[in-house]
C-alpha positions as CSV (number, residue, x, y, z in Angstrom):
1,X,-5.9,19.4,-6.0
2,X,-9.7,19.7,-5.8
3,X,-11.7,22.8,-4.9
4,X,-12.5,21.4,-1.5
5,X,-8.9,20.7,-0.8
6,X,-8.0,24.3,-2.0
7,X,-10.6,25.8,0.3
8,X,-9.4,23.7,3.2
9,X,-5.8,24.8,2.7
10,X,-6.9,28.4,2.5
11,X,-8.8,28.3,5.7
12,X,-6.0,26.4,7.4
13,X,-3.4,28.9,6.4
14,X,-5.6,31.8,7.6
15,X,-6.2,30.2,11.0
16,X,-2.5,29.5,11.5
17,X,-1.5,33.0,10.4
18,X,-4.2,34.8,12.6
19,X,-4.4,32.6,15.8
20,X,-5.7,35.3,18.1
21,X,-8.4,36.5,15.7
22,X,-9.5,32.9,15.3
23,X,-9.8,32.4,19.0
24,X,-11.7,35.6,19.4
25,X,-14.1,34.7,16.6
26,X,-14.9,31.3,18.0
27,X,-15.2,32.6,21.6
28,X,-17.6,35.4,20.4
29,X,-19.6,32.8,18.4
30,X,-19.9,30.4,21.3
31,X,-21.1,33.2,23.7
32,X,-23.6,34.5,21.2
33,X,-25.0,31.1,20.5
34,X,-25.4,30.3,24.2
35,X,-27.4,33.6,24.7
36,X,-29.6,32.7,21.7
37,X,-30.2,29.2,22.9
38,X,-31.2,30.4,26.3
39,X,-33.7,32.8,24.7
40,X,-35.1,30.2,22.3
41,X,-35.4,27.3,24.6
42,X,-37.2,29.0,27.5
43,X,-38.9,27.6,30.6
44,X,-42.3,27.3,28.9
45,X,-41.1,24.4,26.7
46,X,-41.2,20.7,27.8
47,X,-37.9,19.8,29.5
48,X,-37.2,16.7,27.5
49,X,-37.8,18.4,24.1
50,X,-35.8,21.5,25.3
51,X,-32.8,19.5,26.5
52,X,-32.8,17.4,23.3
53,X,-32.6,20.6,21.3
54,X,-30.0,22.1,23.6
55,X,-27.9,18.9,23.3
56,X,-28.0,19.1,19.6
57,X,-27.2,22.8,19.7
58,X,-24.1,22.3,21.8
59,X,-22.9,19.4,19.7
60,X,-23.2,21.7,16.7
61,X,-21.0,24.3,18.4
62,X,-18.4,21.6,19.0
63,X,-18.0,21.1,15.3
64,X,-16.3,24.4,14.5
65,X,-14.3,24.3,17.7
66,X,-13.0,20.8,16.8
67,X,-12.3,21.9,13.2
68,X,-10.2,24.9,14.4
69,X,-8.3,22.6,16.8
70,X,-7.6,20.3,13.9
71,X,-6.5,23.1,11.6
72,X,-4.2,24.8,14.1
73,X,-0.6,23.7,13.8
74,X,0.1,24.9,17.3
75,X,-2.9,23.8,19.3
76,X,-4.6,26.6,21.2
77,X,-5.0,25.9,24.9
78,X,-8.1,28.1,25.0
79,X,-9.8,26.2,22.2
80,X,-9.0,22.9,24.0
81,X,-10.6,24.1,27.2
82,X,-13.6,25.4,25.3
83,X,-13.9,22.1,23.5
84,X,-13.9,20.0,26.6
85,X,-16.2,22.4,28.5
86,X,-18.8,22.3,25.7
87,X,-18.5,18.6,25.5
88,X,-19.0,18.2,29.2
89,X,-22.1,20.5,29.1
90,X,-23.5,18.7,26.1
91,X,-23.0,15.3,27.7
92,X,-24.6,16.5,31.0
93,X,-27.6,17.8,29.1
94,X,-27.9,14.5,27.1
95,X,-27.7,12.4,30.2
96,X,-30.2,14.6,32.0
97,X,-32.6,14.2,29.0
98,X,-32.2,10.4,29.2
99,X,-32.1,9.7,33.0
100,X,-32.9,12.9,34.9
101,X,-36.0,14.3,36.5
102,X,-37.0,17.9,36.5
103,X,-34.3,18.7,39.0
104,X,-31.4,17.5,36.8
105,X,-33.1,18.2,33.5
106,X,-33.9,21.8,33.5
107,X,-31.5,24.6,32.6
108,X,-34.1,27.1,33.7
109,X,-36.7,27.2,36.5
110,X,-40.2,28.5,36.6
111,X,-39.5,30.1,40.0
112,X,-36.9,32.9,40.1
113,X,-33.7,32.0,41.9
114,X,-32.6,34.0,45.0
115,X,-29.1,35.6,45.0
116,X,-27.6,32.9,47.1
117,X,-28.7,30.2,44.7
118,X,-27.5,32.2,41.7
119,X,-24.1,32.8,43.3
120,X,-23.8,29.1,44.2
121,X,-24.7,28.0,40.7
122,X,-22.3,30.5,39.2
123,X,-19.4,29.5,41.4
124,X,-20.1,25.8,40.7
125,X,-20.0,26.5,37.0
126,X,-16.8,28.5,37.2
127,X,-15.2,25.7,39.4
128,X,-16.3,23.1,36.8
129,X,-14.7,25.1,34.0
130,X,-11.6,25.5,36.1
131,X,-11.4,21.8,36.7
132,X,-11.8,21.1,33.1
133,X,-9.1,23.6,32.3
134,X,-6.8,22.1,34.8
135,X,-7.3,18.6,33.4
136,X,-6.7,19.8,29.9
137,X,-3.5,21.5,31.0
138,X,-2.2,18.4,32.8
139,X,-3.1,16.3,29.9
140,X,-1.2,18.5,27.4
141,X,1.8,18.5,29.8
142,X,1.8,14.7,29.9
143,X,1.3,14.5,26.1
144,X,4.2,16.9,25.6
145,X,6.4,14.8,27.9
146,X,5.5,11.6,26.0
147,X,6.3,13.3,22.7
148,X,9.7,14.3,23.9
149,X,10.4,10.8,25.1
150,X,9.2,9.4,21.8
151,X,11.6,11.7,19.9
152,X,14.4,10.7,22.2
153,X,13.6,7.0,21.6
154,X,13.4,7.5,17.9
155,X,16.8,9.1,17.9
156,X,18.3,6.3,20.0
157,X,16.6,3.7,17.7
158,X,17.9,5.3,14.6
159,X,21.5,5.3,16.0
160,X,21.2,1.6,16.8
161,X,19.7,0.9,13.4
162,X,22.5,2.6,11.6
163,X,25.1,0.8,13.7
164,X,23.4,-2.6,12.9
165,X,23.3,-1.8,9.2
166,X,27.0,-1.0,9.3
167,X,27.7,-4.3,10.9
168,X,25.6,-6.0,8.2
169,X,28.0,-4.5,5.6
170,X,31.1,-5.8,7.3
171,X,33.5,-8.2,5.5
172,X,33.4,-10.5,8.5
173,X,30.5,-13.1,8.6
174,X,30.6,-13.0,12.4
175,X,30.1,-9.3,12.4
176,X,27.3,-9.6,9.8
177,X,25.5,-12.2,12.0
178,X,25.8,-9.9,15.0
179,X,24.3,-7.1,12.8
180,X,21.3,-9.3,12.0
181,X,20.6,-9.9,15.7
182,X,21.1,-6.2,16.4
183,X,18.5,-5.3,13.8
184,X,16.0,-7.8,15.3
185,X,16.7,-6.3,18.7
186,X,15.9,-2.8,17.4
187,X,12.6,-4.0,16.0
188,X,11.7,-5.9,19.2
189,X,12.6,-2.9,21.5
190,X,11.1,0.0,19.6
191,X,8.3,-1.8,17.7
192,X,5.9,0.2,15.5
193,X,7.4,1.2,12.2
194,X,10.7,-0.4,13.0
195,X,9.2,-3.8,12.4
196,X,8.8,-3.1,8.7
197,X,12.1,-1.1,8.4
198,X,14.1,-4.0,9.8
199,X,12.2,-6.5,7.6
200,X,13.0,-4.4,4.6
201,X,16.7,-4.3,5.5
202,X,16.9,-8.0,6.0
203,X,15.0,-8.8,2.8
204,X,17.1,-6.3,0.9
205,X,20.2,-8.1,2.1
206,X,18.8,-11.4,0.8
207,X,18.3,-9.8,-2.6
208,X,21.9,-8.8,-3.0
209,X,24.3,-10.9,-5.0
210,X,26.1,-13.1,-2.5
211,X,27.1,-16.0,-4.8
212,X,30.6,-17.1,-5.0
213,X,32.5,-15.9,-8.1
214,X,35.5,-17.3,-10.0
215,X,38.5,-15.4,-11.2
216,X,36.5,-14.2,-14.2
217,X,33.7,-12.9,-12.0
218,X,31.3,-15.7,-13.1
219,X,29.1,-17.5,-10.6
220,X,30.4,-20.8,-9.4
221,X,28.1,-23.9,-9.3
222,X,28.2,-27.2,-7.5
223,X,29.2,-30.1,-9.8
224,X,27.4,-33.2,-10.9
225,X,28.9,-36.7,-10.5
226,X,30.5,-36.4,-13.9
227,X,32.2,-33.2,-13.0
228,X,29.9,-30.9,-15.0
229,X,28.5,-27.8,-13.3
230,X,25.0,-28.1,-11.9
231,X,23.5,-24.8,-12.8
232,X,20.6,-25.4,-10.4
233,X,22.9,-25.2,-7.4
234,X,25.0,-22.0,-7.3
235,X,27.5,-21.8,-4.5
236,X,27.0,-19.0,-1.9
237,X,29.7,-17.3,0.0
238,X,27.3,-16.1,2.7
239,X,25.5,-19.3,4.0
240,X,25.8,-18.6,7.8
241,X,24.5,-15.0,7.5
242,X,21.7,-16.1,5.2
243,X,20.6,-18.9,7.5
244,X,20.6,-16.5,10.4
245,X,18.4,-14.1,8.6
246,X,15.9,-16.8,7.6
247,X,15.8,-18.1,11.2
248,X,15.2,-14.6,12.6
249,X,12.4,-13.9,10.0
250,X,10.8,-17.3,10.8
251,X,10.9,-16.8,14.5
252,X,9.3,-13.4,14.2
253,X,6.5,-14.6,11.9
254,X,5.2,-17.0,14.5
255,X,4.6,-16.7,18.3
256,X,7.2,-18.2,20.6
257,X,4.9,-21.2,21.4
258,X,3.8,-21.9,17.9
259,X,6.5,-24.4,17.0
260,X,5.8,-26.5,20.1
261,X,2.0,-26.3,19.8
262,X,2.2,-26.9,16.0
263,X,-0.4,-24.4,14.9
264,X,-0.5,-21.2,13.1
265,X,0.0,-18.1,15.3
266,X,0.7,-14.5,14.5
267,X,4.2,-13.2,15.3
268,X,5.4,-9.5,15.7
269,X,6.3,-9.3,12.0
270,X,3.3,-11.1,10.6
271,X,1.8,-7.8,9.3
272,X,5.0,-6.9,7.5
273,X,5.6,-7.2,3.8
274,X,8.4,-9.6,2.8
275,X,10.1,-8.5,-0.5
276,X,12.6,-11.1,-1.6
277,X,12.0,-11.0,-5.3
278,X,14.9,-12.1,-7.4
279,X,16.8,-13.4,-4.4
280,X,19.1,-16.5,-4.6
281,X,18.3,-18.5,-1.4
282,X,20.9,-21.2,-1.0
283,X,19.9,-22.3,2.5
284,X,16.9,-24.4,3.5
285,X,13.8,-22.2,4.2
286,X,11.6,-23.3,7.1
287,X,8.6,-21.1,7.7
288,X,6.4,-23.8,9.2
289,X,3.4,-22.7,11.3
290,X,4.2,-19.0,10.5
291,X,1.7,-16.3,9.6
292,X,2.9,-14.1,6.7
293,X,1.4,-10.9,5.5
294,X,2.2,-9.9,2.0
295,X,5.1,-11.7,0.3
296,X,6.7,-10.9,-3.0
297,X,9.0,-13.8,-4.1
298,X,8.7,-13.5,-7.8
299,X,11.8,-14.6,-9.6
300,X,13.3,-16.1,-6.4
301,X,15.7,-19.1,-6.7
302,X,15.3,-21.5,-3.7
303,X,18.0,-24.2,-4.1
304,X,17.8,-26.2,-0.9
305,X,14.1,-26.6,-0.5
306,X,11.3,-24.7,1.3
307,X,8.8,-25.7,3.9
308,X,5.6,-23.7,4.6
309,X,3.7,-26.4,6.5
310,X,0.5,-25.0,8.1
311,X,1.6,-21.5,7.2
312,X,-1.1,-18.8,6.8
313,X,-0.7,-16.1,4.1
314,X,-3.0,-13.3,5.1
315,X,-2.3,-11.0,2.1
316,X,-1.2,-11.4,-1.5
317,X,1.5,-14.0,-2.2
318,X,3.5,-14.0,-5.4
319,X,6.0,-16.7,-6.4
320,X,5.8,-16.0,-10.1
321,X,8.7,-17.3,-12.2
322,X,10.4,-18.7,-9.1
323,X,12.3,-21.9,-9.0
324,X,12.1,-24.5,-6.2
325,X,15.2,-26.7,-6.9
326,X,14.4,-29.1,-4.0
327,X,11.1,-30.0,-2.3
328,X,8.4,-27.4,-2.0
329,X,6.2,-28.2,1.0
330,X,3.0,-26.2,1.5
331,X,1.0,-28.9,3.3
332,X,-2.1,-27.6,5.1
333,X,-1.2,-24.0,4.3
334,X,-3.9,-21.3,4.1
335,X,-4.0,-18.5,1.5
336,X,-6.4,-15.8,2.6
337,X,-5.7,-13.6,-0.4
338,X,-4.6,-13.9,-4.0
339,X,-1.7,-16.2,-4.7
340,X,0.3,-16.7,-7.9
341,X,2.7,-19.3,-9.0
342,X,2.6,-18.3,-12.6
343,X,5.5,-19.7,-14.5
344,X,7.0,-21.2,-11.4
345,X,9.3,-24.3,-11.8
346,X,9.1,-27.1,-9.2
347,X,12.1,-29.4,-9.9
348,X,11.3,-31.8,-7.0
349,X,8.2,-32.9,-5.2
350,X,5.6,-30.2,-4.7
351,X,3.2,-30.8,-1.8
352,X,0.0,-28.7,-1.6
353,X,-2.2,-31.3,0.1
354,X,-5.1,-30.1,2.3
355,X,-4.5,-26.5,1.4
356,X,-7.1,-23.7,1.5
357,X,-7.1,-21.1,-1.3
358,X,-9.7,-18.5,-0.4
359,X,-9.1,-16.2,-3.3
360,X,-7.9,-16.5,-6.9
361,X,-4.9,-18.8,-7.5
362,X,-2.7,-18.9,-10.6
363,X,-0.6,-21.8,-11.6
364,X,-0.7,-21.0,-15.3
365,X,2.5,-22.0,-17.2
366,X,3.9,-23.6,-14.1
367,X,6.2,-26.6,-14.5
368,X,6.0,-29.6,-12.1
369,X,9.0,-31.8,-12.9
370,X,8.4,-34.4,-10.1
371,X,5.3,-35.5,-8.3
372,X,2.7,-33.0,-7.2
373,X,0.0,-33.5,-4.5
374,X,-3.1,-31.3,-4.1
375,X,-5.1,-34.0,-2.3
376,X,-8.0,-32.6,-0.3
377,X,-7.3,-29.0,-1.2
378,X,-10.1,-26.4,-1.4
379,X,-10.1,-23.9,-4.2
380,X,-12.8,-21.4,-3.2
381,X,-12.3,-19.0,-6.1
382,X,-11.1,-19.1,-9.7
383,X,-8.2,-21.5,-10.3
384,X,-5.9,-21.2,-13.3
385,X,-3.7,-24.1,-14.5
386,X,-3.7,-23.1,-18.2
387,X,-0.6,-24.3,-20.0
388,X,0.8,-25.9,-16.9
389,X,2.9,-29.1,-17.3
390,X,2.9,-32.0,-15.0
391,X,5.7,-34.4,-15.8
392,X,5.1,-37.0,-13.0
393,X,2.3,-38.4,-10.9
394,X,-0.3,-35.7,-10.1
395,X,-2.9,-36.1,-7.3
396,X,-6.0,-33.9,-7.3
397,X,-8.1,-36.5,-5.4
398,X,-10.8,-35.2,-3.0
399,X,-10.2,-31.7,-4.3
400,X,-13.0,-29.1,-4.2
401,X,-13.3,-26.4,-6.9
402,X,-15.9,-23.9,-5.8
403,X,-15.3,-21.7,-8.9
404,X,-14.4,-22.6,-12.4
405,X,-10.9,-24.3,-12.7
406,X,-9.1,-23.4,-15.9
407,X,-7.2,-26.5,-16.8
408,X,-7.4,-26.3,-20.6
409,X,-4.2,-26.8,-22.6
410,X,-2.5,-28.3,-19.5
411,X,-0.2,-31.3,-20.1
412,X,-0.3,-34.3,-17.7
413,X,2.5,-36.7,-18.6
414,X,2.0,-39.4,-16.0
415,X,-0.8,-40.7,-13.8
416,X,-3.3,-38.1,-12.9
417,X,-6.2,-38.6,-10.5
418,X,-9.2,-36.5,-9.7
419,X,-10.9,-39.3,-7.7
420,X,-13.7,-38.0,-5.4
421,X,-13.1,-34.4,-6.7
422,X,-16.0,-31.9,-6.7
423,X,-16.4,-29.3,-9.4
424,X,-19.1,-26.8,-8.2
425,X,-19.1,-24.8,-11.4
426,X,-17.8,-25.2,-15.0
427,X,-14.9,-27.8,-15.3
428,X,-12.8,-26.7,-18.3
429,X,-10.4,-29.3,-19.7
430,X,-10.5,-28.1,-23.3
431,X,-7.4,-29.1,-25.4
432,X,-5.8,-30.7,-22.3
433,X,-3.4,-33.6,-22.9
434,X,-3.4,-36.6,-20.6
435,X,-0.4,-38.7,-21.5
436,X,-0.7,-41.0,-18.5
437,X,-3.5,-43.0,-16.9
438,X,-6.4,-40.7,-16.0
439,X,-8.8,-41.2,-13.1
440,X,-12.0,-39.3,-12.5
441,X,-13.7,-42.0,-10.4
442,X,-16.6,-40.8,-8.1
443,X,-16.2,-37.2,-9.3
444,X,-19.1,-34.7,-9.1
445,X,-19.4,-32.2,-11.9
446,X,-22.1,-29.7,-10.7
447,X,-21.6,-27.2,-13.5
448,X,-20.9,-27.6,-17.2
449,X,-18.2,-30.0,-18.2
450,X,-15.9,-29.3,-21.1
451,X,-13.4,-31.8,-22.4
452,X,-13.6,-30.6,-26.0
453,X,-10.6,-31.7,-28.2
454,X,-8.9,-33.3,-25.2
455,X,-6.5,-36.3,-25.7
456,X,-6.3,-39.3,-23.4
457,X,-3.1,-41.3,-24.3
458,X,-3.7,-44.0,-21.7
459,X,-6.6,-45.6,-19.9
460,X,-9.2,-43.1,-18.6
461,X,-11.8,-43.9,-16.0
462,X,-14.9,-41.8,-15.1
463,X,-16.6,-44.7,-13.2
464,X,-19.5,-43.5,-11.0
465,X,-19.0,-39.9,-11.9
466,X,-22.0,-37.5,-11.8
467,X,-22.5,-34.8,-14.5
468,X,-25.3,-32.4,-13.4
469,X,-25.3,-30.0,-16.4
470,X,-24.3,-30.2,-20.1
471,X,-21.2,-32.3,-20.8
472,X,-19.1,-31.9,-23.9
473,X,-16.6,-34.6,-25.0
474,X,-16.7,-33.4,-28.6
475,X,-13.6,-34.1,-30.6
476,X,-12.0,-36.1,-27.8
477,X,-9.4,-38.8,-28.6
478,X,-9.4,-41.9,-26.3
479,X,-6.3,-43.7,-27.5
480,X,-6.7,-46.5,-25.0
481,X,-9.8,-47.7,-23.1
482,X,-12.2,-45.4,-21.4
483,X,-14.7,-46.4,-18.6
484,X,-17.9,-44.5,-18.0
485,X,-19.7,-47.3,-16.2
486,X,-22.2,-46.3,-13.4
487,X,-22.0,-42.7,-14.5
488,X,-25.0,-40.4,-14.3
489,X,-25.5,-37.7,-17.0
490,X,-28.4,-35.6,-15.7
491,X,-28.3,-33.3,-18.7
492,X,-27.3,-33.5,-22.3
493,X,-24.0,-35.1,-23.2
494,X,-22.2,-35.0,-26.5
495,X,-19.4,-37.2,-27.9
496,X,-19.6,-35.7,-31.4
497,X,-16.6,-36.6,-33.6
498,X,-14.9,-38.3,-30.7
499,X,-12.4,-41.1,-31.4
500,X,-12.5,-44.3,-29.3
501,X,-9.4,-46.3,-30.2
502,X,-9.7,-48.8,-27.3
503,X,-12.6,-50.2,-25.4
504,X,-15.5,-47.9,-24.5
505,X,-17.5,-49.0,-21.5
506,X,-20.8,-47.4,-20.6
507,X,-22.2,-50.2,-18.5
508,X,-24.9,-49.3,-16.0
509,X,-24.7,-45.7,-17.1
510,X,-27.7,-43.4,-16.9
511,X,-28.5,-40.8,-19.6
512,X,-31.3,-38.6,-18.4
513,X,-31.4,-36.3,-21.4
514,X,-29.7,-36.1,-24.8
515,X,-26.9,-38.5,-25.6
516,X,-25.3,-37.7,-29.0
517,X,-22.4,-39.8,-30.4
518,X,-22.7,-38.1,-33.8
519,X,-19.8,-38.9,-36.1
520,X,-18.0,-40.7,-33.3
521,X,-15.7,-43.5,-34.3
522,X,-15.2,-46.8,-32.3
523,X,-12.4,-49.2,-32.9
524,X,-14.4,-51.8,-31.0
525,X,-18.1,-52.2,-30.3
526,X,-18.9,-50.1,-27.2
527,X,-20.5,-51.8,-24.2
528,X,-23.8,-50.3,-23.0
529,X,-24.8,-53.2,-20.8
530,X,-27.7,-52.1,-18.5
531,X,-27.3,-48.5,-19.7
532,X,-30.5,-46.5,-19.4
533,X,-31.8,-43.9,-21.8
534,X,-34.8,-41.5,-21.4
535,X,-37.9,-43.1,-23.0
536,X,-39.5,-39.7,-23.6
537,X,-36.7,-38.9,-26.1
538,X,-37.2,-42.1,-28.2
539,X,-37.5,-41.2,-31.8
540,X,-36.8,-37.5,-31.2
541,X,-33.3,-37.6,-32.7
542,X,-31.8,-36.7,-29.4
543,X,-30.3,-40.1,-28.8
544,X,-27.8,-40.5,-31.7
545,X,-25.3,-43.3,-32.5
546,X,-23.0,-43.6,-35.5
547,X,-23.7,-46.2,-38.1
548,X,-20.8,-48.5,-36.9
549,X,-22.5,-49.1,-33.6
550,X,-24.8,-52.1,-33.6
551,X,-28.3,-51.3,-32.4
552,X,-31.2,-53.6,-31.3
553,X,-34.9,-53.5,-32.1
554,X,-35.2,-50.6,-29.6
555,X,-32.7,-48.5,-31.6
556,X,-30.3,-48.9,-28.7
557,X,-26.9,-50.8,-28.4
558,X,-27.3,-54.3,-27.1
559,X,-27.9,-54.5,-23.4
560,X,-29.2,-50.9,-23.1
561,X,-32.8,-50.1,-22.3
562,X,-35.3,-47.3,-22.3
563,X,-36.4,-46.0,-19.0
564,X,-39.0,-43.5,-17.7
565,X,-38.5,-39.7,-18.0
566,X,-37.6,-39.6,-14.3
567,X,-34.7,-42.1,-14.0
């Protein structure tokens, strides 16, 4: 505890142990300060300047009064009346300063007041203070009544909550289902903190072991066609209750009209945290058009598919090391905060098309067993696909990477397309393995591009791609043909020690700065038909080809030509 906290606790304890003394001290202080202010701010001063000072003075008095009100465990009625009286006077003076003339603005007058006027003014002031006191008393009575009602409601809510929890623990599935709806009714009726409490109970139930066991206590699994157990499909003994919980959660994570209107909309539980980590979900999960706050689903097993179509995740979402046995559909979802699928396994189609990831996203070490679609998705912050494996067709076409995507050491086993993709910063594909056909047609690389030590096992096409900054294909292995026709390299590009085992096509390609093929090997003569190189670099050892490439009299491959410095 800091010195400030110690001092605050000491003052607080003293105030609560000496309430009458504290009230007397503050009353004496207020009275003394008022007398001093009347003496200092006399009638000879300008009324605007005087009222400004008086306003500031009264507001300064409010500070200790408000502090004592805050420190008192049992709030003093006297202090409350004093506080609101001073606030009223200060506001009156401030408004007089802003809007009033001399009649409203002055607290003193140049002419002495007669007894009748003094009496009238005094009675008005006393009546005003009395009115303020009456309002404060009525307010405190109303607040006290509301607090009592709140305590009664909380007691009633807790009883209903405990009763519903007992139902949820019943051996009868019908009673457990009734318990789920009873819990939802408690949250809907009493709202506030009961939303999160009910969500915690329902999610906690999903995390319990509800899988069917054999005589030995081992989990039972569905069987394959040959009769062998399918360890991806455990059998649950609680499907009706589980589906009810998922339905209740989904209906409270979206508004009642969301499903019909087919758009994202906030539900009463959208600000709650969903904690289903390690759960075995054996029913289909449908959270379409929902708005979810924070969700922790790390280590969760979803065996019957999950759909989050047009779902908005407003806080952090974690699906680390989860398993989606069936389809995982996140089409047009929006992730407002960090999201992580680190080490997640997708055993069927994974659909992330037209998504929006506004913060960091982590797919490192993820495994995509079937097709995966990220078409048209926006990655606005750092994206991590390190060591991820893609075993079937992968679609990143029309994707936008605003920050650096980390794709190095990823493995793409089948067709992979980045057609029309945009890389706003560094594109890092170092040590990546492309086992299938690879397409980077019409891509825009606005930052540095790194394909160092990457391997392309099938045909690769970079046709009409634009490379704005330095590009490194050093040590790359093109086992089949590669097509760089109509590409534009606006900065230096290196193919040092690269291996071209198939056809290498650079037709109609523009090299605006350095182009180095030092120690590169070509199984066939590369085609540079209509390729253009920067004339200002001629003879500067910045355009380099290996000895095995045939060069013409211009020291360029056949069909290539020198062009001006501004191509």
